[in-house]
N, C-alpha and C positions, 0 to 999 in steps of 0.2 A: 510848422510841424509837417506840412505836406511835401516839403522838399525831400526828395529821394525816399518818400515813405507813402505807402498805400492809404487811401481814404479809410478803409475798413479798420486798419491798425490805429489810425490817428484818432478816430471819433471818441473812444473812451478816455484817452489821454486829454483830448481837447476839453471835454466836459469837466473832467476832474481838475484840470489846470485852471479853467476859468472860475470854477467854484472856489478854488484856493486863492487865486489872484484875479479878482473881478475887474480891476482897473490897472492902468499903467502905474499909478502911484503905489498900489499894493505890491506890484511886481518889483518896482524899483526899490522899495523898502525891504524886500526879502533878502536874506543872505544867499550867497551863491550855492551853499550846501542845500538850502531849502529848495531852490529852483532845480538843481540837478537831481535831487531826490524825486521831485514831482515828474521830472523828465525821464527818469531811469527806465530803460527798456526801449526807448525810441531810437537811440543811437545818434551819431553825428552831434555830439554834445556841445560843439562850438555854437550850434544854433541856439541852445538855451542860454549860453553866456552872452551871445550877441543880443538876444531878445531882452535879457535883463538890462544890459547896458542901454539899448535903445529905449526901453521903458523909462529910464532915468531922464533921457532927453525929452521924450514925449510928455512926461509929467510936468516938466519945467517950461517947455516951449514947443507946442505942437507944430509940425511942418505945414507950410502953406503952398508948397510948390513941388514939382517933380525933382527939381534940383536939391531941395531941402530933404526930401525923402531919400535921395541917393547918398546923403551924408550919414544916414543912420547906420550903426554897426550891423554888419551882416546883410545889408540890403543892396541888391544889384539892380540892373536895368529892369528885369521882369517884375520883381517885387515892388520896386519904386513905381513902375507904370501902373501896376494893379492898384496900389494904394492911392496914387495921385488921380487916376481916372475915376475910380469908384467913389472916393471920398471928397475929391476936390474938383472933379470935372475936367481934369487936364486931358488934352487930346494927345495921349500917348498909348501906343499899342502895347499890350502886355503879351509877350511872346514866350509861351512855355512849350513843352514838348508836344502837347496836343495841338497847339496852334501851328507849330512847325509842320506837323503831319498834314493838317488841313491845307496849308499853303503849298506844300510839296505836291499834293494831289490836284488842287485847283489849277496850278500852273503846269502840271505834268512835268515836274523838274526832277530828273534822275540823279542830281548831284548828291554826294555823300553828306548826310544830314549833320554830322558832327564837325565838318570842316568849318573853320572860322569864316571863310568867304561865303559859304552857303548860309550860315546863320545870319550873317550881316544882310545878305540879299533877301532872305525870307523875312527878316524884320522890316526891311524897307517895303516889301510887298504888303505886309500886315498893316503898316502905317498908312499906305495908300487906300486900303480897304476900310479903315476905321471910320465910323460914323461920327463926325465932329460934334453933333448936337447931343449925342448920348454915348460918349466914349466908354463909360463904366459898364453900361448895359451891353454894349457891343462886345467889349472884351470878355465879359462873362459868358455871353452867347457863343463866342468863338471857342472858348475853353470847353464849354459844355458840349458843343458840337463834336469836338475831337474826342471827348471823354465818353460820349454815349452813342454816337452815330458813326463818325469817321474813325472807326476802331483800328488798332494796329494790324490785326488780322480779321478777315471777313468783314470789311466795312459794310454798313447797312445802307447801301446806296439807294435802295427803293424808298427809304424813309427820309432821305436827306433833302432838306429844304433848298439846298443850292446845287442840286444835281445837274441842272441844265447849264450851270456856269462852270462845271468841273471838267477841265481838259483831260484829266486822267480817266475819268469815267467814259468820256467820248472815245478815248483811244483804247479803252479796255485795259489800262495799265495800273489801275488803282491798287490791285493786289500786290504789286511788286514795289510800291512806293510807301514811305520814303526809303531810300537806299541807306543801309547802315553797314559799317564794317563789323566783322565778327568780334565777339567779346574775347578779351584776354582770359585764358584759362585761370581758374582760381589756384592760388598757392595752397598746398596742403602742409599743414604744420601740426606737430605733436605738442601737447601741453599736459604736463603732469602736475596736478594740484593736490595740496595737502590740507585736509580739514582737521584742525586740532581743537578739541574741547578741553577747557580747564575751569573747574569750579562753575560749570553751567554757562560758560562764555566761550565764544568761538574766536580764534585769532585771525585778524585781517591785517593786511598791509596797505598803505595808501600810496597811490601813484603820485609822483612828484609833479609840481606845477609846470615843470619843463617838458613833461611828456607831450608828444604830438597828438596822442589819442587817449581819451579818458583821463585827462589830467584831473587830479583831486579825487578820483573815485577810489573806493575801497575794494580790494580783491583778496582772494585766497593766496597764500604764499605758494610758490612752486616747490615741489618735492625735490630735495637734493637727489642727484642722480644715483648715488651709491647707498641711499637710505631706503629700507623697507620697514615702514612703521608697524606698530603692534597690530593695528586693525587691518593692515594690508589693503589690497585693491577692493573698491566698493562699487564703482559705477563708471560708465563710459557713455559719452554722447558727442555729437558734432554740433558745431556752431560757426556760422559764417559772419565775418565782419568785412564789409566792402569786398575786396578780392582775396581775402585770406580765409581759408576753410580750416578750422581747428578740429583735430581729434582730441578731445579732452578726456583724460583718465583721472579719476578722483580716488585718492587714498585717504584713509581715516586713521589718525593716531589715537588709539583707545587706551594708551597708557595712563595711569592715574596721576603721574607727576607732570608738572608743566614742562613742555618740550624745551630742551636746552637750546636748540638752534633758534627759537622763535623770539629772541629778545627784541627784534624789530617790530613784532606784532603788537597791536592794541586789541583788547579783548572786549567783546560785545555780547550782551544777552540777546536772546531772540526778540524781545520787545524793542530793544534799541536799534536793531537792524533796519526796521521800517522807517527810521527817521534819518538815515544817512544814505548818501549815494553809493550803491553797491553795483558792481558790474553785473551784466546779465549772465555772464558765464559763472560768476560766483553764486548768483541766485539759483541757477539751474543745478549747480553742484550741491549746494546746501539742501535744496528741495529733494534731490535724488537720494542723498545719503541719510535723510531723516524720514524716508518713507512717505514723503508728501506732507508730513506734519508741520514743517516749517515753511509757511507760504507767505507770499507777498501780495500787496494790492495789485490787481490786474495780472498777477503771475499765473502762468500755466506750466505745468510740468511738461518738459519736452518729450514728444513721442519717440524720439530717437534714443532716449536714455536706456541703457541696458544695465542691469544690476550684476555685480560681481557675486561670486559664490563664497 
């Protein structure tokens, strides 16, 4: 859950997820829809699918080495090293973004931190620093050092337990390290969605399993470009997914008959919506157009929503 996601955002999901799936066996036995529903709102949903697949392997045969951890779905060198060092005592350095920053400053290395050669070199340095008798504790300490003391901006050098070993601090360059290339500007995209209610149920369409993003999730249908429904424009908000920034406009069809175009829709009551994986954009749109009455677990109405007239 912490991959590409802030700790503060993860905590409520983590607690709810463990309450629902307390063991690997429980998670392995759950359907994909159940797991995606519990994950809805965190994004990067391949993580949830991989976690469920890995749970099936763990429930049958728990790994006993770093190599075995590396074979779990969705697990790369960092996660495998964290798992193996903490739970198995394997002497493997777990190198995440926090550790990369610490190494960059300890060695006063101005190399661009996302370059493959830099990552490989920093991982080798981290491995040489690793305490072989307590690798799990050391890895956690390094990650915590980067997260709480060796901060991206305004590092807290006066509180740092390794200040006297830090080459960047000695050179006064800690504030300019690590070196990162500028981010690619987000793409701005327009999205017009249609909320259709029919006999107390809302129409949703399901993303195909072949979709690269949000496969299997339910979402609102897009409004046909030449159609202005009876209820017309209702709300607008922004939503960012990775490097795509959407301007979402929501239209509501308030006609009493079932919309003719919506044959591809399936219809859900408000009570049924909490039991299926619904995209965050659709959740925001439904919450906005129902005046906040249609809420979801852990859901919060977006502050950027503006109501139509």
